[in-house]
LOMAR-865568 format. One record per residue: residue number from 1; residue in one letter; x, y, z of N, C-alpha, C in turn. Coordinates in steps of 0.02 Angstrom, whole numbers, plus 32768, in hexadecimal, padded with zeros to 4 digits. Atoms other than C-alpha are relative to their C-alpha. Layout:
# LOMAR-865568
+------+------+------+------+------+-------+-------+-------+------+------+------+
: resi : resn : n.xx : n.yy : n.zz : ca.xx : ca.yy : ca.zz : c.xx : c.yy : c.zz :
+------+------+------+------+------+-------+-------+-------+------+------+------+
:  NUM :    a :    X :    Y :    Z :     X :     Y :     Z :    X :    Y :    Z :
...
+------+------+------+------+------+-------+-------+-------+------+------+------+
END
This chain:
# LOMAR-865568
+------+------+------+------+------+-------+-------+-------+------+------+------+
: resi : resn : n.xx : n.yy : n.zz : ca.xx : ca.yy : ca.zz : c.xx : c.yy : c.zz :
+------+------+------+------+------+-------+-------+-------+------+------+------+
:    1 :    f : 7FDE : 8024 : 7FCB :  CE6B :  3F4F :  F74C : 8034 : 802D : 8020 :
:    2 :    s : 7FCE : 7FDA : 7FDB :  CEEB :  3F8C :  F7C8 : 8041 : 8004 : 7FD7 :
:    3 :    l : 7FC5 : 7FF6 : 8029 :  CF7F :  3FD6 :  F76C : 803D : 800E : 802B :
:    4 :    n : 7FC2 : 7FF1 : 7FDF :  D02B :  3FC7 :  F7B6 : 802F : 8020 : 7FCD :
:    5 :    k : 7FD2 : 7FDC : 802C :  D0C2 :  4020 :  F76D : 8015 : 7FD7 : 7FC4 :
:    6 :    n : 7FED : 802A : 8038 :  D0F8 :  3F8C :  F703 : 7FCA : 7FF9 : 7FCD :
:    7 :    m : 8037 : 8006 : 802F :  D04C :  3F79 :  F6B7 : 7FF7 : 8042 : 7FDA :
:    8 :    l : 8004 : 7FC0 : 8023 :  D049 :  4033 :  F68F : 8036 : 8005 : 7FC9 :
:    9 :    v : 7FCB : 8001 : 8033 :  D0F0 :  401F :  F634 : 7FEC : 7FD4 : 7FC5 :
:   10 :    a : 8017 : 802D : 8036 :  D0A8 :  3F8D :  F5D2 : 7FCA : 8022 : 7FD5 :
:   11 :    i : 8034 : 7FDD : 8026 :  D011 :  3FF7 :  F5A1 : 801F : 8038 : 7FD6 :
:   12 :    e : 7FE0 : 7FC8 : 8023 :  D07C :  408F :  F573 : 8028 : 7FE9 : 7FC3 :
:   13 :    n : 7FD8 : 801A : 8037 :  D0E9 :  4022 :  F503 : 7FD7 : 7FD3 : 7FD1 :
:   14 :    d : 802E : 8026 : 802B :  D051 :  3FCE :  F4B2 : 8010 : 7FB5 : 8000 :
:   15 :    y : 7FF3 : 8048 : 7FF9 :  D07D :  3F20 :  F4F3 : 7FC2 : 7FD9 : 8016 :
:   16 :    i : 803D : 8021 : 7FEA :  CFCD :  3EFB :  F532 : 7FDA : 7FE6 : 7FC3 :
:   17 :    q : 8029 : 801D : 8035 :  CF6C :  3E84 :  F4C2 : 7FBB : 7FF5 : 801F :
:   18 :    e : 8044 : 8006 : 7FE5 :  CEB1 :  3E97 :  F4E3 : 7FD9 : 7FCB : 7FDA :
:   19 :    f : 8028 : 8034 : 8020 :  CE3B :  3E07 :  F4C3 : 7FB6 : 8007 : 800D :
:   20 :    n : 8046 : 8001 : 7FEC :  CD97 :  3E13 :  F522 : 7FDD : 7FC2 : 7FE4 :
:   21 :    i : 801C : 8040 : 8015 :  CD78 :  3D5B :  F4FA : 7FD9 : 7FE2 : 803A :
:   22 :    t : 8028 : 8024 : 7FCE :  CCEC :  3D02 :  F558 : 7FED : 7FBE : 7FE2 :
:   23 :    k : 8015 : 8042 : 8016 :  CCCE :  3C49 :  F54B : 7FDC : 7FDF : 803A :
:   24 :    q : 8028 : 801E : 7FCC :  CC47 :  3BEE :  F5AB : 7FF3 : 7FB7 : 7FEF :
:   25 :    q : 8011 : 8047 : 8007 :  CC2B :  3B35 :  F5C7 : 7FD6 : 7FED : 803C :
:   26 :    g : 802D : 800D : 7FC8 :  CB95 :  3B0B :  F632 : 7FFD : 803D : 802D :
:   27 :    d : 8001 : 7FCA : 7FCF :  CB9D :  3B74 :  F6D1 : 8043 : 8024 : 8007 :
:   28 :    i : 7FBD : 7FE4 : 7FFA :  CC57 :  3B9C :  F6BA : 800D : 8031 : 7FC8 :
:   29 :    q : 7FEF : 7FCC : 8031 :  CC90 :  3C3B :  F663 : 8048 : 8017 : 800B :
:   30 :    v : 7FBC : 7FE7 : 7FFD :  CD42 :  3C70 :  F63B : 8004 : 803F : 7FD6 :
:   31 :    n : 7FF5 : 7FC1 : 8024 :  CD6C :  3D23 :  F60B : 804B : 800C : 7FFB :
:   32 :    v : 7FBA : 7FEE : 800B :  CE17 :  3D49 :  F5BF : 7FFF : 8048 : 7FE7 :
:   33 :    d : 8004 : 7FB9 : 8011 :  CE30 :  3E05 :  F5BD : 8040 : 801C : 7FE3 :
:   34 :    y : 7FC1 : 7FE1 : 8015 :  CEE8 :  3E2F :  F5A8 : 8038 : 7FCC : 7FFF :
:   35 :    m : 7FC3 : 8028 : 8000 :  CF91 :  3DE5 :  F583 : 803B : 802E : 7FF5 :
:   36 :    v : 7FC1 : 7FDF : 800D :  D042 :  3E25 :  F58D : 8032 : 7FC9 : 7FF1 :
:   37 :    v : 7FCF : 8032 : 8014 :  D0C8 :  3DC3 :  F532 : 8043 : 8022 : 7FF8 :
:   38 :    d : 7FBC : 7FE8 : 800D :  D183 :  3DDF :  F53A : 8029 : 7FC5 : 7FE6 :
:   39 :    e : 7FD6 : 8033 : 801E :  D217 :  3D78 :  F500 : 8002 : 7FBF : 8028 :
:   40 :    k : 7FFE : 803C : 7FD6 :  D204 :  3CFC :  F590 : 7FBF : 7FEF : 8024 :
:   41 :    n : 803B : 8009 : 7FD7 :  D159 :  3D0F :  F5DE : 7FC0 : 8010 : 7FDA :
:   42 :    i : 8044 : 7FEF : 8014 :  D0A0 :  3D0D :  F5B8 : 7FDB : 800E : 8041 :
:   43 :    y : 802B : 7FEF : 7FC7 :  D032 :  3D67 :  F637 : 7FB9 : 8005 : 7FE5 :
:   44 :    l : 8045 : 8002 : 8016 :  CF7B :  3D3D :  F61D : 7FD3 : 8016 : 8039 :
:   45 :    f : 802D : 7FE5 : 7FCE :  CEF8 :  3DA1 :  F67C : 7FBA : 7FE6 : 7FF1 :
:   46 :    y : 8040 : 8021 : 800D :  CE56 :  3D41 :  F68F : 7FD8 : 7FFB : 8040 :
:   47 :    k : 802D : 800B : 7FC8 :  CDC1 :  3D1C :  F700 : 7FD9 : 7FC0 : 7FF1 :
:   48 :    v : 8028 : 803C : 8006 :  CD61 :  3C7B :  F720 : 7FC3 : 8007 : 802D :
:   49 :    y : 803F : 7FF9 : 7FDB :  CCAA :  3C7A :  F755 : 7FDA : 7FBE : 7FFE :
:   50 :    e : 8032 : 8035 : 7FFF :  CC2C :  3BF7 :  F78A : 7FBF : 8021 : 8016 :
:   51 :    n : 8041 : 7FE1 : 7FF3 :  CB77 :  3C30 :  F783 : 8008 : 804A : 8011 :
:   52 :    n : 7FF4 : 7FB8 : 7FF9 :  CBB4 :  3CE5 :  F775 : 8024 : 8015 : 803F :
:   53 :    s : 7FD7 : 7FF0 : 7FC6 :  CC1C :  3CD9 :  F816 : 8048 : 7FEE : 7FF1 :
:   54 :    r : 7FBA : 800A : 800F :  CCD7 :  3CEC :  F805 : 801D : 7FC8 : 802C :
:   55 :    l : 7FE0 : 8037 : 7FDC :  CD36 :  3C4E :  F836 : 8044 : 8016 : 801A :
:   56 :    d : 7FBD : 7FF3 : 7FE5 :  CDD0 :  3C52 :  F8A3 : 8031 : 7FD2 : 7FDE :
:   57 :    s : 7FCB : 802A : 801B :  CE4E :  3BC8 :  F88A : 7FEA : 7FB7 : 7FF7 :
:   58 :    e : 8018 : 8045 : 8006 :  CDE0 :  3B2E :  F873 : 800D : 7FE4 : 7FBA :
:   59 :    f : 7FF5 : 8015 : 8045 :  CE10 :  3B24 :  F7BA : 804B : 7FFD : 7FF2 :
:   60 :    t : 7FBA : 7FFE : 8017 :  CEB3 :  3B04 :  F75E : 8002 : 8022 : 7FBC :
:   61 :    a : 7FF7 : 7FDC : 803F :  CEF3 :  3B6E :  F6CF : 8045 : 7FF0 : 7FE5 :
:   62 :    s : 7FC0 : 800F : 801F :  CF7C :  3B46 :  F654 : 8000 : 8017 : 7FB7 :
:   63 :    i : 7FF8 : 7FED : 8046 :  CFBE :  3B6B :  F5A8 : 801B : 7FC4 : 7FDC :
:   64 :    k : 7FEA : 8038 : 8028 :  CFD3 :  3AE8 :  F521 : 801C : 801C : 7FBE :
:   65 :    i : 7FDF : 7FE9 : 803D :  D04E :  3B06 :  F494 : 8011 : 7FC2 : 7FD7 :
:   66 :    d : 7FF2 : 8039 : 802C :  D05A :  3A8F :  F400 : 8044 : 8008 : 7FDE :
:   67 :    d : 7FBC : 7FFB : 801A :  D116 :  3A9B :  F3EB : 802E : 7FE7 : 8037 :
:   68 :    d : 7FD2 : 8019 : 7FCD :  D1AB :  3A4E :  F442 : 8041 : 8029 : 8002 :
:   69 :    g : 7FC4 : 7FD6 : 8001 :  D226 :  3ADF :  F42B : 800A : 8029 : 803F :
:   70 :    y : 7FFC : 7FD9 : 7FC3 :  D215 :  3B1B :  F4DF : 7FF6 : 7FD2 : 803C :
:   71 :    s : 8016 : 801E : 7FC2 :  D206 :  3AE7 :  F593 : 7FDF : 8039 : 8028 :
:   72 :    s : 8026 : 7FCB : 7FDF :  D19C :  3B43 :  F611 : 7FF4 : 7FF2 : 804A :
:   73 :    s : 801A : 8005 : 7FBC :  D160 :  3B64 :  F6C1 : 7FC9 : 8035 : 8005 :
:   74 :    s : 8035 : 7FCE : 7FFA :  D0CB :  3BC6 :  F6FF : 7FF6 : 8014 : 8049 :
:   75 :    h : 800D : 7FE5 : 7FBE :  D094 :  3C2E :  F793 : 7FBC : 8023 : 7FFE :
:   76 :    y : 8043 : 7FE4 : 7FFC :  CFE4 :  3C5F :  F7C7 : 7FFE : 8036 : 8036 :
:   77 :    t : 8009 : 7FCA : 7FD0 :  CFBB :  3D04 :  F81D : 7FB7 : 8016 : 7FFE :
:   78 :    k : 8044 : 7FE6 : 7FFD :  CF10 :  3D3E :  F858 : 8003 : 8047 : 801A :
:   79 :    t : 8005 : 7FBB : 7FE9 :  CEF0 :  3DF8 :  F865 : 7FB6 : 800E : 800D :
:   80 :    e : 8046 : 7FEC : 7FF2 :  CE54 :  3E56 :  F895 : 7FD5 : 7FF9 : 7FC1 :
:   81 :    n : 8028 : 7FFE : 803D :  CE1E :  3E62 :  F7DF : 800C : 7FC7 : 7FD0 :
:   82 :    y : 7FEE : 8033 : 8031 :  CE75 :  3DD3 :  F783 : 8024 : 7FC6 : 801E :
:   83 :    e : 7FD1 : 8036 : 7FF8 :  CEC4 :  3D2A :  F785 : 8035 : 800E : 7FCB :
:   84 :    i : 7FCB : 7FF3 : 8030 :  CF6C :  3D3A :  F731 : 8029 : 7FC0 : 7FFB :
:   85 :    l : 7FD7 : 803A : 800C :  CFC2 :  3CA4 :  F6E4 : 8040 : 8019 : 7FDF :
:   86 :    q : 7FBF : 7FEE : 801C :  D07B :  3CC7 :  F6CA : 801F : 7FBF : 7FE7 :
:   87 :    f : 7FE5 : 803C : 8020 :  D0C0 :  3C47 :  F651 : 8045 : 8011 : 7FE7 :
:   88 :    n : 7FBB : 7FF2 : 8013 :  D17E :  3C48 :  F644 : 8016 : 7FD1 : 7FC9 :
:   89 :    l : 7FE8 : 8027 : 8039 :  D1C7 :  3C0E :  F59F : 804B : 8000 : 7FFF :
:   90 :    y : 7FB8 : 8006 : 8007 :  D277 :  3BCE :  F58D : 800B : 7FE0 : 7FBC :
:   91 :    y : 7FFA : 8018 : 8045 :  D29C :  3BBE :  F4D4 : 803C : 7FD2 : 7FF9 :
:   92 :    l : 7FCB : 8030 : 800C :  D301 :  3B26 :  F4A3 : 801D : 800A : 7FBA :
:   93 :    e : 7FEA : 7FF2 : 8044 :  D30D :  3B5A :  F3ED : 8004 : 804B : 7FF7 :
:   94 :    e : 7FF5 : 7FB8 : 8006 :  D353 :  3C05 :  F3C3 : 7FCB : 8022 : 7FD5 :
:   95 :    d : 802F : 7FE1 : 802E :  D2D6 :  3C24 :  F336 : 7FB7 : 7FF1 : 8011 :
:   96 :    f : 8044 : 8011 : 7FEB :  D23C :  3BEC :  F399 : 7FD5 : 8040 : 8003 :
:   97 :    v : 802F : 7FC9 : 7FFE :  D1A8 :  3C62 :  F37D : 7FBC : 7FE4 : 8014 :
:   98 :    l : 8041 : 8016 : 7FE9 :  D107 :  3C4B :  F3DC : 7FCB : 802F : 7FE3 :
:   99 :    n : 8036 : 7FD9 : 801E :  D06E :  3C85 :  F37A : 7FBD : 7FF5 : 8021 :
:  100 :    t : 8040 : 8011 : 7FE2 :  CFDE :  3C2B :  F3CD : 800A : 7FCE : 8039 :
:  101 :    f : 8002 : 8033 : 7FCC :  CFB6 :  3BC4 :  F466 : 7FB7 : 7FF8 : 8017 :
:  102 :    d : 8042 : 800B : 7FE2 :  CF1E :  3B7C :  F4BF : 8004 : 800E : 804A :
:  103 :    f : 8007 : 7FF3 : 7FB8 :  CEEB :  3BBD :  F56A : 7FCB : 7FCE : 8019 :
:  104 :    l : 802C : 8034 : 7FE6 :  CE9C :  3B2E :  F5CE : 7FED : 800F : 8048 :
:  105 :    v : 8018 : 7FFB : 7FBC :  CE31 :  3B3E :  F669 : 7FD9 : 7FC1 : 800F :
:  106 :    e : 8022 : 803D : 7FEB :  CDFA :  3AA0 :  F6C3 : 7FDF : 800B : 8043 :
:  107 :    y : 8026 : 7FF8 : 7FC3 :  CD73 :  3A9E :  F747 : 7FCC : 7FC9 : 8003 :
:  108 :    r : 8030 : 8036 : 7FF4 :  CD11 :  3A09 :  F78C : 7FF4 : 7FD5 : 7FC2 :
:  109 :    g : 8004 : 802D : 803A :  CD37 :  399C :  F6F6 : 7FF1 : 8021 : 7FBE :
:  110 :    n : 800C : 7FDB : 803E :  CD0F :  3A23 :  F677 : 803F : 8022 : 7FE9 :
:  111 :    e : 7FC6 : 7FDE : 801C :  CD94 :  3A68 :  F604 : 7FEA : 8033 : 7FCD :
:  112 :    i : 800F : 7FCB : 8030 :  CD83 :  3B0E :  F5AC : 8041 : 8012 : 7FDE :
:  113 :    i : 7FC4 : 7FF2 : 8028 :  CE00 :  3B2E :  F520 : 7FF3 : 803F : 7FD8 :
:  114 :    i : 8006 : 7FC0 : 8024 :  CE1B :  3BDD :  F4DB : 803F : 8009 : 7FD6 :
:  115 :    p : 7FC5 : 7FF4 : 802A :  CE90 :  3BF1 :  F444 : 8013 : 804A : 8004 :
:  116 :    i : 7FE6 : 7FBC : 7FFB :  CEFE :  3C8C :  F454 : 8033 : 800C : 7FC9 :
:  117 :    q : 7FD1 : 7FEB : 8034 :  CF59 :  3CE4 :  F3C6 : 802B : 8038 : 801C :
:  118 :    i : 7FD2 : 7FCD : 7FE8 :  CFF4 :  3D4A :  F3F1 : 800E : 8032 : 7FC9 :
:  119 :    d : 7FEE : 7FCA : 802E :  D00B :  3DF2 :  F39C : 804B : 800B : 8005 :
:  120 :    q : 7FB7 : 7FFD : 7FFF :  D0C4 :  3DEB :  F370 : 801B : 8047 : 8005 :
:  121 :    t : 7FE9 : 7FBA : 7FFC :  D0CE :  3EAA :  F366 : 7FFD : 801A : 8047 :
:  122 :    k : 8007 : 7FE8 : 7FBB :  D0A4 :  3EB7 :  F420 : 8029 : 7FD7 : 8031 :
:  123 :    i : 7FD5 : 8025 : 7FD3 :  D12A :  3E45 :  F466 : 8035 : 802F : 801B :
:  124 :    a : 7FD2 : 7FD2 : 7FDF :  D190 :  3EA7 :  F4E3 : 8047 : 7FE6 : 7FFE :
:  125 :    k : 7FB8 : 8011 : 8001 :  D24D :  3EA9 :  F4D7 : 801E : 800A : 8045 :
:  126 :    v : 7FDD : 7FFB : 7FC0 :  D2C0 :  3E91 :  F56A : 802E : 803D : 8000 :
:  127 :    r : 7FCE : 7FCA : 7FF7 :  D325 :  3F23 :  F5AD : 8034 : 7FE3 : 8030 :
:  128 :    t : 7FCB : 801D : 7FD8 :  D3CD :  3EE9 :  F5F0 : 802C : 8038 : 801C :
:  129 :    h : 7FD3 : 7FD1 : 7FDE :  D433 :  3F4B :  F66E : 803B : 7FD9 : 801B :
:  130 :    e : 7FC4 : 801F : 7FE5 :  D4E7 :  3F17 :  F68E : 800D : 801F : 8045 :
:  131 :    v : 7FF8 : 7FE9 : 7FBC :  D505 :  3F24 :  F74A : 8048 : 7FF6 : 8018 :
:  132 :    n : 7FBC : 8013 : 7FEA :  D5A7 :  3EC9 :  F777 : 8012 : 801E : 8044 :
:  133 :    q : 7FF5 : 7FEB : 7FBB :  D59A :  3EF0 :  F831 : 800F : 7FC3 : 802B :
:  134 :    t : 7FEC : 8037 : 7FD4 :  D5F1 :  3E82 :  F8B1 : 7FEC : 8011 : 8048 :
:  135 :    y : 8013 : 7FF9 : 7FBA :  D5AA :  3E6A :  F960 : 8025 : 7FCA : 8027 :
:  136 :    k : 7FDA : 802F : 7FD7 :  D613 :  3E18 :  F9E7 : 7FDB : 7FF7 : 8042 :
:  137 :    i : 8023 : 8011 : 7FC2 :  D5BA :  3DBF :  FA75 : 8025 : 7FC5 : 801F :
:  138 :    n : 7FD9 : 8035 : 7FDF :  D621 :  3D58 :  FAF3 : 8037 : 7FE4 : 7FD2 :
:  139 :    n : 7FCA : 8012 : 802E :  D6B1 :  3D57 :  FA76 : 7FEA : 7FD8 : 7FC3 :
:  140 :    q : 801A : 8022 : 803C :  D641 :  3D0D :  F9F0 : 7FE8 : 8036 : 7FD0 :
:  141 :    e : 8013 : 7FCD : 8031 :  D629 :  3D6F :  F94F : 7FC4 : 7FEA : 7FD8 :
:  142 :    l : 8039 : 8008 : 802D :  D585 :  3D7E :  F8F3 : 8004 : 803A : 7FCF :
:  143 :    i : 7FF8 : 7FCD : 8034 :  D593 :  3DDB :  F84E : 7FBF : 8003 : 7FD8 :
:  144 :    i : 803A : 7FF5 : 802B :  D4F9 :  3E24 :  F7FB : 801C : 8018 : 7FBE :
:  145 :    t : 7FE2 : 7FF1 : 8041 :  D52B :  3E22 :  F744 : 7FD4 : 802C : 7FD5 :
:  146 :    k : 802E : 7FD8 : 8029 :  D491 :  3E65 :  F6EC : 7FB9 : 7FF6 : 8018 :
:  147 :    v : 8047 : 8003 : 7FF0 :  D3D8 :  3E86 :  F6FE : 7FDA : 8006 : 7FBE :
:  148 :    n : 802C : 7FFC : 803B :  D35A :  3E60 :  F674 : 7FBC : 8016 : 8018 :
:  149 :    i : 8041 : 7FE5 : 7FEC :  D2BB :  3EC5 :  F682 : 7FCE : 7FF5 : 7FC7 :
:  150 :    y : 8038 : 800D : 802D :  D21B :  3E8B :  F62E : 7FC6 : 802C : 8018 :
:  151 :    p : 8037 : 7FD5 : 7FE9 :  D175 :  3EE9 :  F638 : 7FE5 : 7FEF : 8045 :
:  152 :    l : 801F : 8012 : 7FC1 :  D136 :  3E85 :  F6CC : 802C : 7FD4 : 802C :
:  153 :    s : 7FD3 : 8028 : 7FD7 :  D1CF :  3E2A :  F70F : 8048 : 8017 : 7FF7 :
:  154 :    m : 7FBA : 7FED : 8001 :  D288 :  3E37 :  F72F : 802A : 7FC1 : 800E :
:  155 :    e : 7FCF : 8036 : 7FF3 :  D31A :  3DBB :  F727 : 803F : 8020 : 801A :
:  156 :    i : 7FC0 : 7FE8 : 7FE4 :  D3B2 :  3DD9 :  F794 : 8033 : 7FC7 : 7FF7 :
:  157 :    h : 7FCC : 8032 : 800D :  D44C :  3D7B :  F757 : 8039 : 8009 : 8031 :
:  158 :    t : 7FCB : 7FFD : 7FCD :  D4CD :  3D4F :  F7DA : 8034 : 7FCA : 7FF1 :
:  159 :    k : 7FCD : 8035 : 7FFF :  D56F :  3CED :  F7E9 : 8026 : 8006 : 8041 :
:  160 :    q : 7FDA : 8002 : 7FC2 :  D5E0 :  3CBD :  F878 : 8047 : 8017 : 7FF4 :
:  161 :    g : 7FBA : 7FEF : 8004 :  D68D :  3CFC :  F89D : 802A : 7FC1 : 7FF8 :
:  162 :    n : 7FD5 : 8039 : 800D :  D71C :  3C89 :  F867 : 801B : 7FE0 : 8040 :
:  163 :    d : 7FE1 : 8019 : 7FC3 :  D75F :  3C77 :  F919 : 7FCD : 7FEF : 8037 :
:  164 :    n : 8033 : 8011 : 7FCE :  D6BA :  3C50 :  F970 : 800D : 7FBA : 801D :
:  165 :    g : 7FF9 : 8040 : 7FDF :  D6C9 :  3BC5 :  F9F0 : 7FBE : 7FDA : 8005 :
:  166 :    y : 8042 : 801D : 7FFD :  D60E :  3BA6 :  F9EC : 7FDD : 800A : 7FBD :
:  167 :    i : 802A : 7FF5 : 803B :  D58F :  3B93 :  F963 : 7FCA : 8032 : 8014 :
:  168 :    v : 8035 : 7FCF : 7FF3 :  D51F :  3C2C :  F95F : 7FC1 : 7FE5 : 7FDE :
:  169 :    d : 803C : 8020 : 801A :  D470 :  3BE6 :  F94B : 7FC3 : 8022 : 801D :
:  170 :    n : 8041 : 7FE7 : 7FE9 :  D3BB :  3C1F :  F95B : 8003 : 8049 : 8016 :
:  171 :    v : 7FFC : 7FB8 : 7FF2 :  D3D7 :  3CDA :  F951 : 7FBB : 801F : 7FF3 :
:  172 :    e : 8040 : 7FDE : 8008 :  D33A :  3D42 :  F96B : 800D : 804B : 8002 :
:  173 :    f : 7FF9 : 7FB7 : 8004 :  D32B :  3DFA :  F93E : 7FBF : 8021 : 8012 :
:  174 :    e : 803B : 7FD5 : 7FF6 :  D2B4 :  3E81 :  F976 : 800A : 803E : 7FD6 :
:  175 :    i : 7FFE : 7FC3 : 8029 :  D28C :  3F10 :  F903 : 7FDD : 8037 : 8028 :
:  176 :    k : 801E : 7FC7 : 7FDD :  D26E :  3FB8 :  F957 : 7FEE : 8036 : 7FCE :
:  177 :    v : 8018 : 7FC9 : 8029 :  D207 :  403E :  F903 : 7FEB : 8037 : 8030 :
:  178 :    n : 800E : 7FC8 : 7FD2 :  D204 :  40E7 :  F95B : 8008 : 7FEB : 8049 :
:  179 :    g : 7FF2 : 8014 : 7FBC :  D24D :  4096 :  F9F7 : 7FD5 : 7FC8 : 801B :
:  180 :    k : 802C : 8036 : 7FE9 :  D1C7 :  400E :  FA02 : 8010 : 7FC1 : 7FD8 :
:  181 :    v : 7FF5 : 8040 : 8022 :  D1E3 :  3F56 :  F9DC : 7FC4 : 7FF2 : 7FD4 :
:  182 :    r : 8036 : 800C : 8030 :  D17F :  3F2C :  F942 : 7FE4 : 7FBA : 8008 :
:  183 :    d : 8024 : 8040 : 7FFB :  D0FE :  3EA1 :  F94B : 8013 : 7FD5 : 7FC4 :
:  184 :    k : 7FEE : 802D : 8036 :  D128 :  3E07 :  F8E3 : 7FC7 : 7FF9 : 7FCE :
:  185 :    d : 8038 : 8007 : 802D :  D078 :  3E01 :  F899 : 7FFB : 803D : 7FD3 :
:  186 :    m : 8004 : 7FCA : 8031 :  D053 :  3E6A :  F800 : 7FC4 : 802D : 800B :
:  187 :    g : 803E : 7FDA : 7FF7 :  CFAB :  3EA9 :  F83E : 800A : 8039 : 802A :
+------+------+------+------+------+-------+-------+-------+------+------+------+
END
């Protein structure tokens, strides 16, 4: 598949978990090839086929975890070679450890369930950079406190200045690599 810089870092650090799992039900086939897991995210790289033709977005994909020690959200991305399900985990219990989950694909009333085992030795650790930079815009302060870098994502932590007259809300960032704005998709 197409390798971007983040994926190369994940490979170099041995964070890629390879599966090559295929499960078929009738005319529907699901292939799960790779996964990257960090402290907050699961990235599952998979493909869905009907009669050997790759499906676009007519199906739904989700992850089912039999534990209540977390909350979650998910994001779907389609690249040239893969569908990528990014599943964000927000741990409610400090000692929560995720070992297994079920990957579910639903299409036209059919449900394919693929059990996935997580290799705990390949969970990527966050790299935190303290920034503490203040930006002033129209006399309003936005302070970038720190940046957490995961293999395939980044969190930018911000706070407002104490004397702001407005609430700073809905801040969007662009990341430039070699002078070009980086695409939000991972592909």
